All heavy atoms as a GROMACS GRO file, in nm:
protein
  574
    1MET      N    1   5.814   7.323  -1.844
    1MET     CA    2   5.932   7.319  -1.759
    1MET      C    3   5.966   7.175  -1.720
    1MET      O    4   6.080   7.148  -1.685
    1MET     CB    5   5.910   7.405  -1.636
    1MET     CG    6   5.911   7.555  -1.661
    1MET     SD    7   6.063   7.616  -1.729
    1MET     CE    8   6.164   7.629  -1.587
    2ARG      N    9   5.866   7.088  -1.725
    2ARG     CA   10   5.897   6.948  -1.690
    2ARG      C   11   5.992   6.887  -1.790
    2ARG      O   12   6.084   6.813  -1.753
    2ARG     CB   13   5.768   6.868  -1.685
    2ARG     CG   14   5.681   6.902  -1.567
    2ARG     CD   15   5.559   6.814  -1.562
    2ARG     NE   16   5.469   6.864  -1.460
    2ARG     CZ   17   5.343   6.889  -1.480
    2ARG    NH1   18   5.289   6.869  -1.598
    2ARG    NH2   19   5.267   6.936  -1.383
    3TRP      N   20   5.971   6.919  -1.918
    3TRP     CA   21   6.060   6.865  -2.021
    3TRP      C   22   6.199   6.923  -2.007
    3TRP      O   23   6.299   6.854  -2.030
    3TRP     CB   24   6.004   6.893  -2.160
    3TRP     CG   25   5.885   6.809  -2.191
    3TRP    CD1   26   5.755   6.849  -2.194
    3TRP    CD2   27   5.883   6.669  -2.221
    3TRP    NE1   28   5.674   6.743  -2.225
    3TRP    CE2   29   5.750   6.631  -2.242
    3TRP    CE3   30   5.983   6.574  -2.232
    3TRP    CZ2   31   5.714   6.502  -2.274
    3TRP    CZ3   32   5.946   6.445  -2.264
    3TRP    CH2   33   5.813   6.409  -2.284
    4MET      N   34   6.207   7.049  -1.970
    4MET     CA   35   6.338   7.111  -1.954
    4MET      C   36   6.409   7.058  -1.830
    4MET      O   37   6.530   7.052  -1.825
    4MET     CB   38   6.326   7.262  -1.951
    4MET     CG   39   6.289   7.321  -2.085
    4MET     SD   40   6.387   7.259  -2.225
    4MET     CE   41   6.550   7.315  -2.185
    5SER      N   42   6.332   7.019  -1.729
    5SER     CA   43   6.393   6.956  -1.612
    5SER      C   44   6.457   6.823  -1.650
    5SER      O   45   6.567   6.790  -1.605
    5SER     CB   46   6.289   6.933  -1.503
    5SER     OG   47   6.236   7.055  -1.460
    6LEU      N   48   6.388   6.750  -1.734
    6LEU     CA   49   6.444   6.623  -1.783
    6LEU      C   50   6.568   6.649  -1.868
    6LEU      O   51   6.668   6.578  -1.855
    6LEU     CB   52   6.339   6.547  -1.864
    6LEU     CG   53   6.383   6.414  -1.924
    6LEU    CD1   54   6.418   6.315  -1.814
    6LEU    CD2   55   6.276   6.359  -2.014
    7ALA      N   56   6.563   6.753  -1.952
    7ALA     CA   57   6.680   6.787  -2.032
    7ALA      C   58   6.797   6.831  -1.944
    7ALA      O   59   6.912   6.800  -1.973
    7ALA     CB   60   6.644   6.898  -2.131
    8ALA      N   61   6.768   6.902  -1.835
    8ALA     CA   62   6.873   6.944  -1.743
    8ALA      C   63   6.938   6.824  -1.674
    8ALA      O   64   7.060   6.820  -1.657
    8ALA     CB   65   6.817   7.041  -1.639
    9ILE      N   66   6.857   6.728  -1.636
    9ILE     CA   67   6.910   6.608  -1.571
    9ILE      C   68   6.997   6.530  -1.670
    9ILE      O   69   7.106   6.481  -1.634
    9ILE     CB   70   6.795   6.522  -1.516
    9ILE    CG1   71   6.730   6.593  -1.397
    9ILE    CG2   72   6.844   6.383  -1.476
    9ILE    CD1   73   6.600   6.530  -1.350
   10LEU      N   74   6.951   6.520  -1.794
   10LEU     CA   75   7.030   6.450  -1.896
   10LEU      C   76   7.160   6.524  -1.926
   10LEU      O   77   7.265   6.461  -1.943
   10LEU     CB   78   6.948   6.432  -2.022
   10LEU     CG   79   6.831   6.334  -2.013
   10LEU    CD1   80   6.751   6.334  -2.143
   10LEU    CD2   81   6.880   6.195  -1.981
   11ALA      N   82   7.155   6.656  -1.930
   11ALA     CA   83   7.277   6.735  -1.955
   11ALA      C   84   7.375   6.720  -1.840
   11ALA      O   85   7.496   6.708  -1.861
   11ALA     CB   86   7.241   6.882  -1.976
   12ALA      N   87   7.323   6.719  -1.718
   12ALA     CA   88   7.410   6.702  -1.601
   12ALA      C   89   7.472   6.563  -1.601
   12ALA      O   90   7.592   6.548  -1.572
   12ALA     CB   91   7.330   6.725  -1.473
   13ALA      N   92   7.394   6.463  -1.634
   13ALA     CA   93   7.447   6.326  -1.639
   13ALA      C   94   7.554   6.312  -1.748
   13ALA      O   95   7.658   6.249  -1.726
   13ALA     CB   96   7.334   6.226  -1.662
   14ALA      N   97   7.530   6.373  -1.862
   14ALA     CA   98   7.628   6.368  -1.971
   14ALA      C   99   7.756   6.441  -1.931
   14ALA      O  100   7.867   6.394  -1.959
   14ALA     CB  101   7.570   6.428  -2.098
   15ALA      N  102   7.743   6.556  -1.867
   15ALA     CA  103   7.861   6.632  -1.824
   15ALA      C  104   7.942   6.553  -1.722
   15ALA      O  105   8.066   6.548  -1.730
   15ALA     CB  106   7.818   6.767  -1.766
   16VAL      N  107   7.875   6.491  -1.627
   16VAL     CA  108   7.945   6.411  -1.527
   16VAL      C  109   8.013   6.291  -1.593
   16VAL      O  110   8.126   6.257  -1.560
   16VAL     CB  111   7.849   6.366  -1.415
   16VAL    CG1  112   7.911   6.259  -1.327
   16VAL    CG2  113   7.807   6.486  -1.332
   17TYR      N  114   7.946   6.231  -1.688
   17TYR     CA  115   8.004   6.116  -1.758
   17TYR      C  116   8.133   6.157  -1.829
   17TYR      O  117   8.235   6.089  -1.819
   17TYR     CB  118   7.904   6.058  -1.858
   17TYR     CG  119   7.964   5.956  -1.950
   17TYR    CD1  120   7.996   5.829  -1.904
   17TYR    CD2  121   7.992   5.987  -2.082
   17TYR    CE1  122   8.054   5.736  -1.988
   17TYR    CE2  123   8.049   5.894  -2.167
   17TYR     CZ  124   8.079   5.769  -2.120
   17TYR     OH  125   8.136   5.676  -2.204
   18PHE      N  126   8.130   6.269  -1.902
   18PHE     CA  127   8.248   6.310  -1.977
   18PHE      C  128   8.361   6.357  -1.886
   18PHE      O  129   8.479   6.338  -1.917
   18PHE     CB  130   8.212   6.418  -2.078
   18PHE     CG  131   8.136   6.365  -2.195
   18PHE    CD1  132   8.010   6.415  -2.225
   18PHE    CD2  133   8.188   6.264  -2.275
   18PHE    CE1  134   7.939   6.365  -2.333
   18PHE    CE2  135   8.118   6.214  -2.382
   18PHE     CZ  136   7.992   6.265  -2.412
   19VAL      N  137   8.328   6.416  -1.772
   19VAL     CA  138   8.432   6.460  -1.679
   19VAL      C  139   8.497   6.339  -1.612
   19VAL      O  140   8.620   6.332  -1.598
   19VAL     CB  141   8.375   6.558  -1.575
   19VAL    CG1  142   8.470   6.579  -1.460
   19VAL    CG2  143   8.343   6.690  -1.641
   20THR      N  144   8.418   6.244  -1.569
   20THR     CA  145   8.474   6.126  -1.501
   20THR      C  146   8.547   6.034  -1.598
   20THR      O  147   8.634   5.958  -1.556
   20THR     CB  148   8.364   6.046  -1.429
   20THR    OG1  149   8.263   6.009  -1.523
   20THR    CG2  150   8.304   6.127  -1.317
   21ARG      N  151   8.513   6.040  -1.724
   21ARG     CA  152   8.579   5.957  -1.823
   21ARG      C  153   8.723   6.002  -1.848
   21ARG      O  154   8.809   5.921  -1.883
   21ARG     CB  155   8.500   5.964  -1.953
   21ARG     CG  156   8.540   5.868  -2.056
   21ARG     CD  157   8.444   5.875  -2.171
   21ARG     NE  158   8.519   5.845  -2.292
   21ARG     CZ  159   8.485   5.880  -2.412
   21ARG    NH1  160   8.376   5.950  -2.429
   21ARG    NH2  161   8.557   5.847  -2.514
   22GLY      N  162   8.751   6.130  -1.828
   22GLY     CA  163   8.882   6.182  -1.858
   22GLY      C  164   8.984   6.166  -1.748
   22GLY      O  165   9.103   6.158  -1.774
   23ASP      N  166   8.942   6.161  -1.624
   23ASP     CA  167   9.037   6.158  -1.513
   23ASP      C  168   8.989   6.059  -1.408
   23ASP      O  169   8.872   6.055  -1.372
   23ASP     CB  170   9.049   6.298  -1.452
   23ASP     CG  171   9.162   6.308  -1.352
   23ASP    OD1  172   9.246   6.218  -1.348
   23ASP    OD2  173   9.167   6.408  -1.280
   24ASP      N  174   9.083   5.979  -1.356
   24ASP     CA  175   9.047   5.880  -1.255
   24ASP      C  176   9.050   5.936  -1.114
   24ASP      O  177   8.982   5.885  -1.025
   24ASP     CB  178   9.142   5.760  -1.263
   24ASP     CG  179   9.124   5.684  -1.392
   24ASP    OD1  180   9.012   5.687  -1.447
   24ASP    OD2  181   9.221   5.621  -1.438
   25GLY      N  182   9.128   6.039  -1.089
   25GLY     CA  183   9.144   6.092  -0.954
   25GLY      C  184   9.053   6.208  -0.922
   25GLY      O  185   9.098   6.310  -0.870
   26LEU      N  186   8.925   6.197  -0.954
   26LEU     CA  187   8.831   6.306  -0.928
   26LEU      C  188   8.778   6.299  -0.785
   26LEU      O  189   8.754   6.191  -0.730
   26LEU     CB  190   8.714   6.299  -1.024
   26LEU     CG  191   8.741   6.342  -1.166
   26LEU    CD1  192   8.617   6.323  -1.251
   26LEU    CD2  193   8.785   6.486  -1.170
   27HIS      N  194   8.754   6.414  -0.729
   27HIS     CA  195   8.691   6.422  -0.598
   27HIS      C  196   8.541   6.435  -0.618
   27HIS      O  197   8.492   6.478  -0.722
   27HIS     CB  198   8.744   6.544  -0.522
   27HIS     CG  199   8.890   6.535  -0.492
   27HIS    ND1  200   8.943   6.452  -0.396
   27HIS    CD2  201   8.996   6.598  -0.548
   27HIS    CE1  202   9.073   6.465  -0.393
   27HIS    NE2  203   9.109   6.554  -0.485
   28ILE      N  204   8.468   6.400  -0.515
   28ILE     CA  205   8.322   6.406  -0.521
   28ILE      C  206   8.275   6.550  -0.538
   28ILE      O  207   8.172   6.577  -0.602
   28ILE     CB  208   8.258   6.340  -0.397
   28ILE    CG1  209   8.105   6.328  -0.412
   28ILE    CG2  210   8.290   6.418  -0.272
   28ILE    CD1  211   8.063   6.228  -0.514
   29HIS      N  212   8.354   6.647  -0.487
   29HIS     CA  213   8.317   6.788  -0.500
   29HIS      C  214   8.317   6.833  -0.646
   29HIS      O  215   8.232   6.911  -0.688
   29HIS     CB  216   8.411   6.875  -0.417
   29HIS     CG  217   8.408   6.842  -0.273
   29HIS    ND1  218   8.502   6.761  -0.215
   29HIS    CD2  219   8.321   6.876  -0.175
   29HIS    CE1  220   8.474   6.748  -0.087
   29HIS    NE2  221   8.364   6.817  -0.059
   30MET      N  222   8.411   6.782  -0.722
   30MET     CA  223   8.419   6.814  -0.864
   30MET      C  224   8.300   6.758  -0.940
   30MET      O  225   8.243   6.824  -1.028
   30MET     CB  226   8.550   6.760  -0.922
   30MET     CG  227   8.566   6.782  -1.068
   30MET     SD  228   8.598   6.953  -1.102
   30MET     CE  229   8.647   6.942  -1.271
   31ILE      N  230   8.259   6.639  -0.906
   31ILE     CA  231   8.145   6.577  -0.973
   31ILE      C  232   8.016   6.650  -0.939
   31ILE      O  233   7.933   6.677  -1.026
   31ILE     CB  234   8.137   6.427  -0.934
   31ILE    CG1  235   8.260   6.355  -0.987
   31ILE    CG2  236   8.010   6.363  -0.987
   31ILE    CD1  237   8.275   6.213  -0.938
   32ILE      N  238   7.999   6.687  -0.812
   32ILE     CA  239   7.879   6.761  -0.770
   32ILE      C  240   7.875   6.898  -0.837
   32ILE      O  241   7.770   6.942  -0.886
   32ILE     CB  242   7.874   6.772  -0.617
   32ILE    CG1  243   7.851   6.634  -0.556
   32ILE    CG2  244   7.765   6.869  -0.574
   32ILE    CD1  245   7.866   6.631  -0.404
   33ALA      N  246   7.988   6.967  -0.841
   33ALA     CA  247   7.994   7.099  -0.903
   33ALA      C  248   7.963   7.091  -1.053
   33ALA      O  249   7.894   7.177  -1.108
   33ALA     CB  250   8.130   7.162  -0.880
   34THR      N  251   8.013   6.988  -1.119
   34THR     CA  252   7.985   6.970  -1.261
   34THR      C  253   7.838   6.944  -1.285
   34THR      O  254   7.777   7.003  -1.375
   34THR     CB  255   8.069   6.854  -1.317
   34THR    OG1  256   8.208   6.882  -1.295
   34THR    CG2  257   8.042   6.833  -1.465
   35ALA      N  258   7.779   6.858  -1.206
   35ALA     CA  259   7.636   6.826  -1.221
   35ALA      C  260   7.550   6.949  -1.196
   35ALA      O  261   7.457   6.979  -1.272
   35ALA     CB  262   7.597   6.713  -1.128
   36LEU      N  263   7.579   7.021  -1.089
   36LEU     CA  264   7.500   7.141  -1.058
   36LEU      C  265   7.520   7.250  -1.163
   36LEU      O  266   7.424   7.317  -1.203
   36LEU     CB  267   7.536   7.194  -0.919
   36LEU     CG  268   7.484   7.114  -0.802
   36LEU    CD1  269   7.536   7.171  -0.671
   36LEU    CD2  270   7.332   7.112  -0.801
   37GLY      N  271   7.642   7.268  -1.207
   37GLY     CA  272   7.669   7.371  -1.307
   37GLY      C  273   7.598   7.344  -1.438
   37GLY      O  274   7.536   7.433  -1.496
   38ALA      N  275   7.606   7.223  -1.486
   38ALA     CA  276   7.540   7.190  -1.613
   38ALA      C  277   7.388   7.191  -1.600
   38ALA      O  278   7.318   7.248  -1.684
   38ALA     CB  279   7.587   7.053  -1.661
   39GLY      N  280   7.338   7.131  -1.494
   39GLY     CA  281   7.192   7.126  -1.476
   39GLY      C  282   7.129   7.262  -1.453
   39GLY      O  283   7.027   7.295  -1.513
   40LEU      N  284   7.191   7.342  -1.369
   40LEU     CA  285   7.134   7.475  -1.342
   40LEU      C  286   7.150   7.569  -1.461
   40LEU      O  287   7.066   7.657  -1.481
   40LEU     CB  288   7.198   7.534  -1.217
   40LEU     CG  289   7.161   7.464  -1.086
   40LEU    CD1  290   7.235   7.526  -0.969
   40LEU    CD2  291   7.011   7.467  -1.062
   41SER      N  292   7.252   7.551  -1.541
   41SER     CA  293   7.266   7.633  -1.662
   41SER      C  294   7.153   7.604  -1.761
   41SER      O  295   7.098   7.697  -1.822
   41SER     CB  296   7.401   7.607  -1.728
   41SER     OG  297   7.505   7.652  -1.647
   42VAL      N  298   7.119   7.479  -1.777
   42VAL     CA  299   7.009   7.443  -1.867
   42VAL      C  300   6.877   7.496  -1.812
   42VAL      O  301   6.794   7.551  -1.886
   42VAL     CB  302   7.003   7.290  -1.889
   42VAL    CG1  303   6.877   7.250  -1.963
   42VAL    CG2  304   7.126   7.244  -1.964
   43MET      N  305   6.856   7.486  -1.681
   43MET     CA  306   6.732   7.536  -1.622
   43MET      C  307   6.722   7.688  -1.631
   43MET      O  308   6.615   7.743  -1.654
   43MET     CB  309   6.721   7.491  -1.476
   43MET     CG  310   6.690   7.344  -1.460
   43MET     SD  311   6.538   7.293  -1.543
   43MET     CE  312   6.418   7.381  -1.447
   44LEU      N  313   6.834   7.758  -1.614
   44LEU     CA  314   6.834   7.903  -1.627
   44LEU      C  315   6.800   7.944  -1.770
   44LEU      O  316   6.722   8.036  -1.793
   44LEU     CB  317   6.970   7.960  -1.586
   44LEU     CG  318   6.985   8.111  -1.600
   44LEU    CD1  319   6.890   8.184  -1.506
   44LEU    CD2  320   7.129   8.152  -1.575
   45GLY      N  321   6.858   7.876  -1.867
   45GLY     CA  322   6.825   7.904  -2.007
   45GLY      C  323   6.678   7.880  -2.036
   45GLY      O  324   6.613   7.959  -2.107
   46ALA      N  325   6.621   7.774  -1.982
   46ALA     CA  326   6.479   7.744  -2.003
   46ALA      C  327   6.391   7.850  -1.937
   46ALA      O  328   6.291   7.893  -1.995
   46ALA     CB  329   6.445   7.606  -1.947
   47ALA      N  330   6.427   7.893  -1.818
   47ALA     CA  331   6.348   7.995  -1.748
   47ALA      C  332   6.352   8.128  -1.823
   47ALA      O  333   6.249   8.195  -1.838
   47ALA     CB  334   6.399   8.012  -1.605
   48LEU      N  335   6.469   8.167  -1.871
   48LEU     CA  336   6.479   8.293  -1.944
   48LEU      C  337   6.404   8.287  -2.077
   48LEU      O  338   6.341   8.385  -2.118
   48LEU     CB  339   6.625   8.329  -1.966
   48LEU     CG  340   6.702   8.369  -1.840
   48LEU    CD1  341   6.849   8.390  -1.873
   48LEU    CD2  342   6.644   8.495  -1.778
   49MET      N  343   6.408   8.175  -2.144
   49MET     CA  344   6.334   8.161  -2.269
   49MET      C  345   6.183   8.162  -2.242
   49MET      O  346   6.106   8.221  -2.318
   49MET     CB  347   6.374   8.032  -2.341
   49MET     CG  348   6.319   8.021  -2.480
   49MET     SD  349   6.367   8.154  -2.588
   49MET     CE  350   6.535   8.113  -2.618
   50SER      N  351   6.140   8.102  -2.133
   50SER     CA  352   5.999   8.105  -2.096
   50SER      C  353   5.954   8.247  -2.067
   50SER      O  354   5.844   8.288  -2.107
   50SER     CB  355   5.973   8.018  -1.973
   50SER     OG  356   6.005   7.885  -1.999
   51LEU      N  357   6.037   8.324  -1.999
   51LEU     CA  358   6.003   8.464  -1.972
   51LEU      C  359   5.996   8.546  -2.100
   51LEU      O  360   5.915   8.638  -2.112
   51LEU     CB  361   6.103   8.525  -1.876
   51LEU     CG  362   6.093   8.478  -1.731
   51LEU    CD1  363   6.207   8.536  -1.649
   51LEU    CD2  364   5.959   8.517  -1.672
   52THR      N  365   6.079   8.513  -2.198
   52THR     CA  366   6.075   8.582  -2.326
   52THR      C  367   5.942   8.557  -2.396
   52THR      O  368   5.878   8.650  -2.447
   52THR     CB  369   6.190   8.536  -2.416
   52THR    OG1  370   6.313   8.562  -2.350
   52THR    CG2  371   6.189   8.606  -2.549
   53PHE      N  372   5.898   8.432  -2.400
   53PHE     CA  373   5.771   8.401  -2.463
   53PHE      C  374   5.654   8.460  -2.385
   53PHE      O  375   5.556   8.506  -2.443
   53PHE     CB  376   5.753   8.250  -2.479
   53PHE     CG  377   5.839   8.192  -2.586
   53PHE    CD1  378   5.932   8.094  -2.557
   53PHE    CD2  379   5.827   8.235  -2.717
   53PHE    CE1  380   6.010   8.040  -2.657
   53PHE    CE2  381   5.906   8.182  -2.818
   53PHE     CZ  382   5.998   8.083  -2.787
   54LEU      N  383   5.661   8.460  -2.253
   54LEU     CA  384   5.556   8.519  -2.171
   54LEU      C  385   5.546   8.668  -2.195
   54LEU      O  386   5.437   8.724  -2.209
   54LEU     CB  387   5.583   8.490  -2.023
   54LEU     CG  388   5.482   8.546  -1.924
   54LEU    CD1  389   5.349   8.475  -1.942
   54LEU    CD2  390   5.533   8.528  -1.783
   55SER      N  391   5.658   8.736  -2.205
   55SER     CA  392   5.659   8.879  -2.230
   55SER      C  393   5.604   8.911  -2.368
   55SER      O  394   5.530   9.008  -2.385
   55SER     CB  395   5.803   8.932  -2.217
   55SER     OG  396   5.809   9.066  -2.256
   56SER      N  397   5.638   8.830  -2.465
   56SER     CA  398   5.589   8.853  -2.601
   56SER      C  399   5.438   8.830  -2.609
   56SER      O  400   5.367   8.905  -2.676
   56SER     CB  401   5.660   8.759  -2.697
   56SER     OG  402   5.608   8.773  -2.827
   57GLY      N  403   5.388   8.730  -2.540
   57GLY     CA  404   5.246   8.699  -2.546
   57GLY      C  405   5.158   8.793  -2.466
   57GLY      O  406   5.040   8.808  -2.496
   58SER      N  407   5.213   8.859  -2.366
   58SER     CA  408   5.131   8.945  -2.281
   58SER      C  409   5.123   9.088  -2.330
   58SER      O  410   5.048   9.167  -2.276
   58SER     CB  411   5.186   8.944  -2.138
   58SER     OG  412   5.314   9.005  -2.135
   59GLY      N  413   5.199   9.125  -2.432
   59GLY     CA  414   5.192   9.259  -2.486
   59GLY      C  415   5.292   9.356  -2.429
   59GLY      O  416   5.292   9.474  -2.464
   60HIS      N  417   5.377   9.312  -2.341
   60HIS     CA  418   5.475   9.403  -2.282
   60HIS      C  419   5.580   9.448  -2.384
   60HIS      O  420   5.636   9.556  -2.372
   60HIS     CB  421   5.545   9.338  -2.163
   60HIS     CG  422   5.458   9.329  -2.042
   60HIS    ND1  423   5.382   9.219  -2.015
   60HIS    CD2  424   5.434   9.417  -1.942
   60HIS    CE1  425   5.315   9.239  -1.904
   60HIS    NE2  426   5.345   9.358  -1.858
   61ASP      N  427   5.606   9.367  -2.484
   61ASP     CA  428   5.704   9.404  -2.586
   61ASP      C  429   5.656   9.522  -2.670
   61ASP      O  430   5.732   9.612  -2.703
   61ASP     CB  431   5.736   9.286  -2.677
   61ASP     CG  432   5.814   9.179  -2.606
   61ASP    OD1  433   5.871   9.209  -2.500
   61ASP    OD2  434   5.818   9.066  -2.655
   62GLU      N  435   5.527   9.521  -2.704
   62GLU     CA  436   5.474   9.631  -2.782
   62GLU      C  437   5.474   9.760  -2.701
   62GLU      O  438   5.496   9.868  -2.755
   62GLU     CB  439   5.331   9.600  -2.829
   62GLU     CG  440   5.323   9.494  -2.937
   62GLU     CD  441   5.332   9.353  -2.882
   62GLU    OE1  442   5.314   9.334  -2.760
   62GLU    OE2  443   5.360   9.262  -2.961
   63GLU      N  444   5.450   9.750  -2.573
   63GLU     CA  445   5.451   9.867  -2.486
   63GLU      C  446   5.592   9.927  -2.477
   63GLU      O  447   5.608  10.048  -2.470
   63GLU     CB  448   5.403   9.829  -2.346
   63GLU     CG  449   5.380   9.944  -2.252
   63GLU     CD  450   5.260  10.027  -2.290
   63GLU    OE1  451   5.165   9.972  -2.350
   63GLU    OE2  452   5.260  10.147  -2.260
   64ALA      N  453   5.692   9.845  -2.481
   64ALA     CA  454   5.830   9.892  -2.471
   64ALA      C  455   5.875   9.962  -2.599
   64ALA      O  456   5.965  10.045  -2.596
   64ALA     CB  457   5.923   9.777  -2.439
   65HIS      N  458   5.812   9.930  -2.712
   65HIS     CA  459   5.853   9.987  -2.839
   65HIS      C  460   5.776  10.114  -2.875
   65HIS      O  461   5.789  10.162  -2.986
   65HIS     CB  462   5.838   9.883  -2.952
   65HIS     CG  463   5.937   9.772  -2.941
   65HIS    ND1  464   6.070   9.790  -2.962
   65HIS    CD2  465   5.921   9.642  -2.909
   65HIS    CE1  466   6.134   9.676  -2.945
   65HIS    NE2  467   6.044   9.584  -2.912
   66ARG      N  468   5.697  10.165  -2.785
   66ARG     CA  469   5.624  10.289  -2.812
   66ARG      C  470   5.722  10.405  -2.820
   66ARG      O  471   5.818  10.412  -2.746
   66ARG     CB  472   5.523  10.316  -2.703
   66ARG     CG  473   5.403  10.230  -2.709
   66ARG     CD  474   5.310  10.270  -2.600
   66ARG     NE  475   5.176  10.279  -2.652
   66ARG     CZ  476   5.074  10.316  -2.580
   66ARG    NH1  477   5.090  10.355  -2.456
   66ARG    NH2  478   4.955  10.319  -2.632
   67THR      N  479   5.692  10.497  -2.906
   67THR     CA  480   5.772  10.618  -2.916
   67THR      C  481   5.697  10.734  -2.853
   67THR      O  482   5.580  10.722  -2.815
   67THR     CB  483   5.803  10.651  -3.064
   67THR    OG1  484   5.680  10.675  -3.132
   67THR    CG2  485   5.879  10.538  -3.131
   68ALA      N  486   5.763  10.846  -2.842
   68ALA     CA  487   5.699  10.964  -2.783
   68ALA      C  488   5.583  11.011  -2.869
   68ALA      O  489   5.482  11.062  -2.818
   68ALA     CB  490   5.801  11.075  -2.766
   69ASP      N  491   5.591  10.994  -3.000
   69ASP     CA  492   5.481  11.035  -3.089
   69ASP      C  493   5.356  10.951  -3.068
   69ASP      O  494   5.245  10.997  -3.089
   69ASP     CB  495   5.524  11.025  -3.235
   69ASP     CG  496   5.634  11.124  -3.269
   69ASP    OD1  497   5.643  11.228  -3.199
   69ASP    OD2  498   5.710  11.097  -3.364
   70ASP      N  499   5.372  10.827  -3.026
   70ASP     CA  500   5.258  10.740  -3.001
   70ASP      C  501   5.184  10.776  -2.873
   70ASP      O  502   5.065  10.751  -2.861
   70ASP     CB  503   5.302  10.594  -2.992
   70ASP     CG  504   5.357  10.542  -3.122
   70ASP    OD1  505   5.324  10.599  -3.228
   70ASP    OD2  506   5.432  10.444  -3.117
   71THR      N  507   5.252  10.833  -2.777
   71THR     CA  508   5.190  10.860  -2.647
   71THR      C  509   5.137  11.002  -2.635
   71THR      O  510   5.059  11.030  -2.545
   71THR     CB  511   5.291  10.837  -2.534
   71THR    OG1  512   5.406  10.921  -2.556
   71THR    CG2  513   5.335  10.692  -2.531
   72ILE      N  514   5.177  11.092  -2.723
   72ILE     CA  515   5.129  11.229  -2.716
   72ILE      C  516   4.990  11.236  -2.777
   72ILE      O  517   4.964  11.189  -2.887
   72ILE     CB  518   5.225  11.325  -2.791
   72ILE    CG1  519   5.362  11.325  -2.721
   72ILE    CG2  520   5.165  11.464  -2.799
   72ILE    CD1  521   5.465  11.405  -2.794
   73ILE      N  522   4.897  11.297  -2.704
   73ILE     CA  523   4.762  11.314  -2.752
   73ILE      C  524   4.756  11.446  -2.831
   73ILE      O  525   4.789  11.552  -2.779
   73ILE     CB  526   4.660  11.318  -2.636
   73ILE    CG1  527   4.666  11.185  -2.561
   73ILE    CG2  528   4.520  11.346  -2.689
   73ILE    CD1  529   4.582  11.183  -2.436
   74LYS      N  530   4.715  11.436  -2.952
   74LYS     CA  531   4.708  11.554  -3.037
   74LYS      C  532   4.574  11.625  -3.018
   74LYS      O  533   4.477  11.567  -2.972
   74LYS     CB  534   4.729  11.514  -3.182
   74LYS     CG  535   4.867  11.453  -3.205
   74LYS     CD  536   4.887  11.418  -3.349
   74LYS     CE  537   5.024  11.366  -3.378
   74LYS     NZ  538   5.072  11.258  -3.300
   75ASP      N  539   4.570  11.752  -3.053
   75ASP     CA  540   4.449  11.832  -3.032
   75ASP      C  541   4.331  11.780  -3.114
   75ASP      O  542   4.216  11.789  -3.070
   75ASP     CB  543   4.475  11.979  -3.069
   75ASP     CG  544   4.571  12.044  -2.971
   75ASP    OD1  545   4.575  11.999  -2.855
   75ASP    OD2  546   4.639  12.141  -3.011
   76ASP      N  547   4.356  11.725  -3.229
   76ASP     CA  548   4.246  11.681  -3.315
   76ASP      C  549   4.191  11.544  -3.273
   76ASP      O  550   4.093  11.497  -3.329
   76ASP     CB  551   4.289  11.678  -3.461
   76ASP     CG  552   4.408  11.587  -3.486
   76ASP    OD1  553   4.476  11.552  -3.388
   76ASP    OD2  554   4.431  11.553  -3.605
   77GLU      N  555   4.251  11.479  -3.173
   77GLU     CA  556   4.203  11.349  -3.127
   77GLU      C  557   4.097  11.360  -3.019
   77GLU      O  558   4.038  11.261  -2.980
   77GLU     CB  559   4.321  11.265  -3.076
   77GLU     CG  560   4.415  11.221  -3.186
   77GLU     CD  561   4.529  11.138  -3.132
   77GLU    OE1  562   4.530  11.108  -3.011
   77GLU    OE2  563   4.618  11.101  -3.211
   78PHE      N  564   4.072  11.477  -2.966
   78PHE     CA  565   3.971  11.491  -2.860
   78PHE      C  566   3.834  11.478  -2.911
   78PHE      O  567   3.774  11.510  -2.991
   78PHE     CB  568   3.987  11.624  -2.787
   78PHE     CG  569   4.102  11.623  -2.691
   78PHE    CD1  570   4.212  11.704  -2.712
   78PHE    CD2  571   4.102  11.542  -2.580
   78PHE    CE1  572   4.316  11.706  -2.625
   78PHE    CE2  573   4.207  11.542  -2.493
   78PHE     CZ  574   4.315  11.625  -2.515
   0.00000   0.00000   0.00000
């Protein structure tokens, strides 16, 4: 997550740079909203991707793909 925090900061800085480059009459609120929007979007994507890998590694994905035939105990299995 440290690397993704750095990527979020770089994405926010790039977004602010491109927004301020296009218009001279920007308010500080627009710059703050752009930085927060870009940075938090990158962090949200990183968090969701981390949860995907965590779910895959812990075995929860296999549990979700079980069918009814897998969970029914048959008479010959006792």
